[in-house]
N, C-alpha and C positions, 0 to 999 in steps of 0.2 A: 504493500500500500504506500510505500515511500514515506511513511511517517505522518500521513494525513488522515488516518482512519478516524481519529477522535475530534477532528475539526467540527463535525456535525453532531457530536455527542451532546446530550443534554444533562448538565451544562457542557459546553466545549472544554476540552482539556488540552492545554498547550503542549505540543511535543516538538520543540525546536530541534534543529540539527545539532548533533553532538560532536564535540572534539574526540580525538582518538582515545584519550584516557578515560572518558566517560563510557564510550562505546565498549572498550575492552573490559572495563570493570563490570558492566552490566552483562556482557556476553559470558564472561568467566563464571560469574555468580549464577546465571541462569542455567548454563551447562552443568554446573556442579549439582544444582538442585534437581534437574531433570534426570541426570544419570543415576540418581537414587531410585528411579522408577522405570527407566527404559534402558534396554540393552544398547541402543544406538541413538546417539544424540550428536548432531553436527550442524555447523553453520556454513553456508556456501562461502567459498573463497572470495574475498572482496576484490574489486577492481583496483588496479595500481594507481597510485597518486592521489588517493582520496584523503582529504584533510578533515572533512566532516561527514557525518553519517545520519541518514534519515530515520532508520529503525534498526532493529536487531532481528534477523531471520533465523529461525531454528527448525530443523527437521528432526522428527522423532519416530521411532518404531520399536517393536519388541517390548511391549509392556510387561512388567514383572507381575502385576496384580490386576485383578478384575476392575478395580476402582479406576485404573488409568487406561483401560483397554476399550476403545470404542466399538470393538467387535462384540464385546460382552456387556457393555454398559452404554446407555444413551450418550451421544456426543455432548449434549448440554451438561450432563453430570460430570463427564470427563473434563470439559472445559472449566467447570467450577473448581474441580480439584487442581487443575493447572494454575488457575488464577490464585488459588490459596497458597500453593507452595512457592509461587514466584512473587507473592506480595503485591498483587495488582489492585489498583484502586477501582478500575472499571474494565469491562471486557465486551467485545463485540463478536458475535457468531455469524456464520454465513450458511444459508440453507443449502443442503446437499453436499457440502464439502467439510472435511475435518480440519478446519483452520479456525484459530481463535486469535483475535487481536487483543493484546493486553496493554494497559497503561500502568506503568510502575513508576514510583517517585524516583527522581534523580538521586544517585547514591551519595554517600559520604557527606562532605561539608555542605552539599546543596540540598540535603533533605530539609523539608519544611517549606521550601520555595514552591510556588505554584507552577511547576513544570514537571513534565513526565517524559519517560522513554517509552516508545511504542515497541513492543515485542510481538512478533508474529510467529506463532507456533503452528506447524503443519504436521499432523499425524499422517504418516504414509503406511499403507496397509500391507506392504511386503518389503522384504529386504532388497529385492531386485528393483522395485520402484523407488525405494529410498536412495539406492546408489545412483539411479538415473537422475532423480531430482537434484541430488547434490552435484552431480556432474554437470547437468544442464544449466543450473543456476549460478555456477561459479564464474568468476572473472568478469562480471558485469556484461560489457558489450562484446565479449569474445564470440558468442554465437551469431551476433549480427555480422561480424567480420568474416568468420569462417563460412557462415551461411551464404553470404554474397559471393564467396569463392566457389563453393561446391554446387550452387544451384544450377549453373550453366552446364554442369556435367550430369544433370538429372538426379541429383541427390538433395534430400531435404531432411533437416533435423528439427523436431518439435518436442513438446513436453512428454511425448510417448516413446520416442526412439528415432532411429535412422531409417529413412525410407528411400526407395528407388522409384522414380516417376516414369510412367509409360508415356512417351511423347505424343502418341496418336490420341491419347485421351485427355492430357492435362489442359489443353487450351479450352476444352468444352466442359470438363468436370474435373477440377484439380483434385478433389477429395477421392474420387474413384480411381484416379491415376496412381495413387500411392500404394506401393508394395512394401510391406514391413520387412526390414532386414534384421535389426537387432536393437536391444536396449542395454547391451553390455558396453560400458565406457571403454573397457580394454579393447574390444573388437572395433569400436568406432575409431579410436585413436590409431590403432594399427592400420585400419583400412585407409585412413586419410594421411598416413605417414607422419603422424605427430608423436613426439616422445611422451610416454605416459608419466614417467617420473617427474618431468618438468611441469606437466599439467597440474599435478596435485600440490604445487607450491605457489605461493603468492608471488607475482612478478614485482620486481623492484621498481619498475618504471613502465610508463606507457610504451616507450620505445622498445623495451625488452619484450613486452607482450606482442607488439607488432612483428618483431623479428621472429618470435616463435610461431605466430600465425602464418608467416610467410614460408615456414618450413613445410607446410601442408603440400603434399605431393601434387595437388591440383592447382595450386596457386602459380600463376605466371603473368608477367606483365608484357604487354605489347611494346616492342622496341620503338622508341620515338622516331627512328628513321624509317620504320616500316611504312609502306604505302597505306594511306588511309583506306579503311574498308567500311562499306555501308552495311549495316545489319538491321533487320526488322526487329524493333524493340517492343512490338505489341506483346510478345511473350518473353521468355527468358533469352538473354543473349546466348549464342552458341559458344561451346568451349573454344572454338577457333578465334573468338573475338579478343580474348586476352583482357587483362585489367588495364585500364587506361588512367583512371583517376582524374583529378582536376575538373574544370568546368565542362570540358568535352566529355569526359567519362561520366560526370553527373547526369548529363542529358540522356545518357543511354541506360541509366539505372531504372529499375522498376519504381513505380510510384511509391510503394511502401518504403523502399530504401531511401528515396529522396526525402520522405517524411522523417525517417530516422536521422538523417543528417541534420535536420533542423532541430531535433530534440535531443540528440545524443552526441555530445561534444567529442567523445572518443572515436565514434564511428565517422564523424565528420573529419577528424584529423587523419584517419586511415585513408579516406578517399581523397582528401584535398592536399595532404602533406606527404604521407608515407609512400603511396603508390607513385605520385609524380616524381618523388625523389629517387625511387627505384628505377624509374624510366630514365631519368637524367644520368644515373650512375651505371645504367646497363645491367642491372641485377635482375635475376629471376626471369629472364627473357626466353627461356626454353619451355615450350609446351610439351609436357611429358605424357599426356594421355588424351584420348578423344572420349566423347560421351559414349560411343559404342564400346570402346575398350573397358571403360568403367562399368558399363552394364554387364559385360561378359565376366569381368572380375567379380562382380556382385553375385552373378549366377553361380560361379564356382565356389566362392567363399561361404555364401549364405544359403545355397541350395534353393533358390527361388525361381529358377528358370521355368519350371512347369507351371507354377502359379502365375507368373508374369504372362506366359504365352496363353494360358487358359483365360485369364482376365482379358487379354487383348482380343481373343477370338469372340468371347461373349460380348464385348463392347462393339466389335465390328459387326457382329450378327445383329445386335440391337439397332445399330445405326442403319444397317442394310434393310432390316424389316421396316424401320420407320420410313426410309426412302421408298420402299416398295409400296407401303400403304399410302403415303402422302402424295408422291409424285407419279408412281406408275399406275396404281389403281384409281384413286380419286382424281388424279390429274389427267387421266386418259379418257374420262367420261365427260362429255361436253356439259357446259353450264348454261349456254344460251339456247333459246328456242326449244326448251325441254321442260316438261312438267316436273316440278321438284319431287313429287312422290315417285314418279317413274324413275328419276335419276337415283333417288335414295334406294329404291328397290333393286336397281341394277347393281349399285355399289355393294349393297348388303349381300347379294347373291355371289358376286365376283369375289368378295372377301372370303366367303365360305369355301369357294372352289380353290382359290389360290392359297390362302393362309391356313385353312382348317381341313383341307383334304377332302372336301365334298365332291361328289361327281357332278359333271355337267352333261346333261342329256345322256345319261347312262354310262359315262366313262370319265376317267381322270385325264385331262388333256396333257400331252407330252410337254408342251411349252411351259407349263406352270410347275413342273416337278423340281424339287430341290436336289442339289448335289450332295455328296456324302458328308460335307461339312455344314449343311443346312442353308447354303446360299442359292439364290435364284439367278437365272439368266435374265436380268432385268429387261434387256432389249426384247427377248423372246416373249416375256410376260406382257410387255407393253403392246406388242403387235397383236397378241391374242386378245387382250382387253379391247383394243380398238376395233378388232374384227367381230367381237361377240357381245359388246355391251348392250346393243339393242335387243338381241335375243335374251340376254340375261335380264333386262328390264321387263320383257314380256313375261318370262317365267316367274320373275320376282313378284310382279303385280298379281298374277294368278295365285301364287302362294299366299300373298298378303291378303287377298280377298277371301281365300279359303280359311285363313287364320281368323279373319274378322268374323266370318260366318260361324266358325266353330266357337268363338268367344261369345257371340250372341246366343248361340244355342245353349252353351253351358250356363250363361247368365239366366236365360229363361228357365232352364231346368232347376237352377238353384232357387229361383223365385217360386217355382211350382212346389218344390219340396218344403220351402219355408211356409207357404200357405197351407199345405197339407198338415204340417206339424202344428200350426196354429189352430187349425180346425179340430184336430184330435185333442188338443189341450182344452179347447172350449167344451167338447163333448164330455171329457172326463169331469170337468167342474160341474156340468149339469147333472 
């Protein structure tokens, strides 16, 4: 929450930014108290160069007793217990998630003053998720930096893990394009060519963090002397684009990344200072992989080739069937100078023949049969529809009239039975 959760509290509780000595005192005391009740208690590694802190973030899991375990006790009761052991003046809970914001008095000589430290405690329900959350939240803007590097190679990291994106799907449905790879920090760092031992230490400076991020095997900078290339930036830039930085590079960033630059000073420095400096110095100018190579490496390392290909086939088939219905069937039946009911009857019958396997005049037309993968010859289907829609409309209207007559007959029969039942009831009463 960045230390602002209690601004709207009634009454508001001031939680000003803290110097390091206050932050470290509160963090150490909170960790010590929580470790009496949980097997795992950690705080994400802070970004380098910070002189003040907005809040204290803590991740916990592995409760020793029922009282502190949200699996066995309602979260509100667990949150009350956490507030008690941490000496909170007030607490805020959030529906559906095991997170509590606590306002604790400033420590030591500042006690008694009307200001507080915000502590955000997040209970994570498995050790695997705990390790990932700790990994993903560490080093501040690190994942904004690495994310902008690996995105063009078809990789995405979010709060659940590392994913491979299917390019044929991502522009139309980004969520459906994601194929899960791993939530293991070790596997992610190894796959990206980043040293794990270095990751789990705080960086001494922003420059040191940038140098580390640049060791990612997918990071490369387009040489300043290389001929300018034009790329379509509606989607992600291709791996071949390289990082450019500066004003020219900023224009090619996704909208979200440009927004991050305006709000995140470290990310802004990465784009506007570090990358242009690398270009000037001729550093990291070698492209070491293509998107296709990274995809194949992911197939081999994480065993997702079958899922990737099956997902792609399902997507292509869905798109194919949508085109079949929208353009080939509906689009091939005229809309002008035709009775709407007749057109609707023709389309309904054609859909049944083409997409549902019904017979047309006693047989299944060869032109509308699918291949072994479930795909149609759209040109052949279109020719068949154009040649037969009028006959389909005639048959459809006859069937529609027959259904209408049948429904009327059934309605009359129901009314007759209802009347007979009513008459019998009257006779019984008499």
